[in-house]
LUMZAGU-10026 format. One record per residue (C-alpha): chain; residue number from 1; x, z, y. Coordinates in pm, 1 decimal. Example, Ala and Ser with C-alpha at 12.3 -4.5 7.8 and 13.67 -1.06 7.14 Angstrom:
BEGIN
   chain   resi         xx         zz         yy
       A      1     1230.0      780.0     -450.0
       A      2     1367.0      714.0     -106.0
This chain:
BEGIN
   chain   resi         xx         zz         yy
       A      1     2934.4     8514.4     6461.1
       A      2     3049.7     8871.3     6428.4
       A      3     3102.5     9045.2     6761.5
       A      4     3225.2     9397.4     6705.7
       A      5     3009.9     9525.5     6416.5
       A      6     2708.3     9299.6     6489.9
       A      7     2637.5     8958.2     6340.9
       A      8     2437.8     8697.2     6530.1
       A      9     2392.8     8327.3     6595.5
       A     10     2624.9     8146.7     6833.7
       A     11     2617.9     7808.9     7005.3
       A     12     2955.2     7647.6     7071.3
       A     13     2948.1     7428.5     7382.0
       A     14     3305.6     7300.5     7375.2
       A     15     3633.9     7361.0     7192.4
       A     16     4001.1     7309.4     7255.5
       A     17     4293.0     7365.8     7020.8
       A     18     4320.7     7736.1     7115.8
       A     19     3981.9     7835.0     7256.6
       A     20     3612.7     7767.6     7297.1
       A     21     3309.0     7816.7     7521.6
       A     22     3000.1     7964.1     7355.1
       A     23     2668.6     8137.9     7415.5
       A     24     2499.9     8403.4     7209.0
       A     25     2213.8     8649.7     7224.5
       A     26     2466.2     8911.9     7106.7
       A     27     2649.2     9057.3     7406.8
       A     28     3023.4     8989.9     7382.4
       A     29     3221.3     9179.1     7643.8
       A     30     3569.9     9082.9     7761.6
       A     31     3835.0     9204.6     7518.8
       A     32     3605.0     9206.6     7214.5
       A     33     3739.5     9047.9     6896.2
       A     34     3496.9     8792.4     6750.9
       A     35     3481.8     8606.1     6422.1
       A     36     3293.6     8276.4     6403.4
       A     37     3216.2     8119.6     6066.6
       A     38     3105.9     7761.3     6004.4
       A     39     3087.9     7664.2     5637.3
       A     40     3457.3     7675.3     5529.3
       A     41     3604.1     7753.3     5870.6
       A     42     3676.4     8093.5     6018.4
       A     43     3771.1     8125.6     6385.6
       A     44     3904.8     8460.5     6504.7
       A     45     3968.9     8526.0     6871.6
       A     46     3932.2     8753.8     7170.6
       A     47     3670.4     8718.1     7443.5
       A     48     3868.1     8650.1     7761.9
       A     49     3574.8     8614.3     8001.5
       A     50     3199.1     8665.0     7997.0
       A     51     2918.8     8574.4     8236.5
       A     52     2561.3     8626.2     8123.2
       A     53     2517.3     8470.7     7780.7
       A     54     2827.7     8249.0     7824.8
       A     55     3174.5     8362.6     7717.5
       A     56     3517.2     8215.0     7654.4
       A     57     3728.1     8289.5     7348.2
       A     58     4105.4     8257.8     7309.4
       A     59     4171.1     8206.2     6937.5
       A     60     4457.6     8356.2     6740.8
       A     61     4515.0     8029.8     6546.3
       A     62     4474.1     7662.2     6624.7
       A     63     4120.3     7526.8     6581.4
       A     64     4061.6     7230.2     6346.9
       A     65     3807.4     7066.6     6578.2
       A     66     3754.0     6755.2     6365.1
       A     67     3709.2     6963.4     6050.4
       A     68     3455.2     7193.3     6215.1
       A     69     3254.3     6904.9     6362.4
       A     70     3259.4     6710.1     6034.2
       A     71     3192.1     7029.7     5831.6
       A     72     3472.3     6949.2     5589.4
       A     73     3704.3     7211.2     5433.5
       A     74     4019.1     7301.5     5624.8
       A     75     4334.7     7102.9     5550.6
       A     76     4510.1     7417.4     5428.9
       A     77     4354.6     7690.0     5220.4
       A     78     4432.4     8043.6     5334.6
       A     79     4568.5     8281.4     5072.8
       A     80     4260.1     8476.8     4967.2
       A     81     4470.0     8756.4     4820.5
       A     82     4612.5     8848.7     5160.4
       A     83     4306.2     8742.8     5360.6
       A     84     4306.7     8503.1     5653.8
       A     85     4509.7     8733.2     5872.7
       A     86     4828.1     8550.1     5967.5
       A     87     5005.5     8880.2     6019.3
       A     88     5029.6     8908.3     5640.2
       A     89     5228.6     8584.8     5614.6
       A     90     5571.3     8595.5     5454.1
       A     91     5837.8     8669.9     5710.3
       A     92     6204.0     8732.8     5664.0
       A     93     6250.5     9104.5     5648.3
       A     94     6509.8     9239.2     5887.2
       A     95     6593.0     9601.6     5847.1
       A     96     6632.8     9835.4     6139.7
       A     97     6999.5     9881.1     6047.7
       A     98     7053.2     9502.5     6068.4
       A     99     6884.5     9489.1     6408.8
       A    100     7095.1     9781.5     6531.4
       A    101     7413.5     9613.6     6406.2
       A    102     7315.7     9291.4     6585.4
       A    103     7248.9     9482.8     6905.9
       A    104     7586.4     9656.2     6880.1
       A    105     7764.9     9321.8     6827.8
       A    106     7590.9     9174.7     7131.9
       A    107     7672.3     9483.7     7341.3
       A    108     8040.0     9468.9     7242.8
       A    109     8063.4     9096.5     7322.9
       A    110     7889.1     9148.0     7657.2
       A    111     8113.3     9442.6     7742.7
       A    112     8422.5     9235.7     7655.4
       A    113     8304.2     8946.7     7876.6
       A    114     8240.6     9182.8     8169.9
       A    115     8584.7     9344.8     8123.2
       A    116     8754.9     9001.9     8124.2
       A    117     8564.8     8902.8     8440.6
       A    118     8670.7     9225.0     8614.8
       A    119     9036.1     9179.7     8511.9
       A    120     9038.5     8819.1     8638.0
       A    121     8877.2     8922.2     8969.1
       A    122     9127.8     9206.1     9019.3
       A    123     9419.5     8973.5     8932.8
       A    124     9303.0     8715.0     9189.0
       A    125     9259.8     8978.1     9460.7
       A    126     9599.9     9129.3     9378.6
       A    127     9769.5     8786.3     9382.9
       A    128     9615.5     8712.5     9722.8
       A    129     9733.2     9045.5     9865.3
       A    130    10087.4     9010.2     9723.7
       A    131    10107.8     8656.9     9865.5
       A    132    10004.8     8783.3    10209.1
       A    133    10253.6     9073.9    10201.4
       A    134    10548.0     8862.7    10086.1
       A    135    10481.6     8563.2    10311.0
       A    136    10634.3     8729.3    10623.5
       A    137    10965.3     8835.8    10470.0
       A    138    11003.2     8498.1    10298.5
       A    139    10930.8     8322.6    10629.4
       A    140    11198.0     8531.8    10804.4
       A    141    11448.7     8467.5    10525.0
       A    142    11365.3     8097.1    10532.6
       A    143    11414.2     8084.7    10910.5
       A    144    11752.9     8258.5    10882.6
       A    145    11863.5     8028.0    10603.4
       A    146    11759.1     7722.3    10801.6
       A    147    11936.2     7854.9    11111.6
       A    148    12263.8     7944.0    10930.8
       A    149    12267.6     7614.7    10745.9
       A    150    12231.2     7429.6    11076.8
       A    151    12513.0     7637.4    11232.6
       A    152    12750.5     7580.0    10942.6
       A    153    12699.4     7203.8    10956.2
       A    154    12736.8     7201.7    11333.7
       A    155    13044.4     7420.7    11317.2
       A    156    13207.7     7196.9    11060.3
       A    157    13164.8     6881.8    11271.0
       A    158    13346.8     7006.8    11574.1
């Protein structure tokens, strides 16, 4: 195991898919990056806790537990030209200009949605106010129309 710049022996007590519990004579403080090698396997991780000789590691990649226990080569071979660092893996390149254009498109769409919501809210408030203002005059006009219609029918019967 390499802990910082020092190499030393390590005993692994248990493993999970993304971490392990180990002991070592080499002091591994919390936050230290460690590299553990077992035949064909390389485990890279960060020490997340430490108590005496015991420490826990959170690994950057999944651990092939069966392969490590059986001491067989990993199922996939890392590209030796770029090293085992997964940060060198091929990724789609997105330029800064493309990201800026995407951010501008999102901002415009969001601004449009907010403007539509404000217009709809104002229209509903305005419709409610206009309805309240016009309800009295229409009620008075309706009452007069009902009253004059009743008088004209009464007047015509006599």
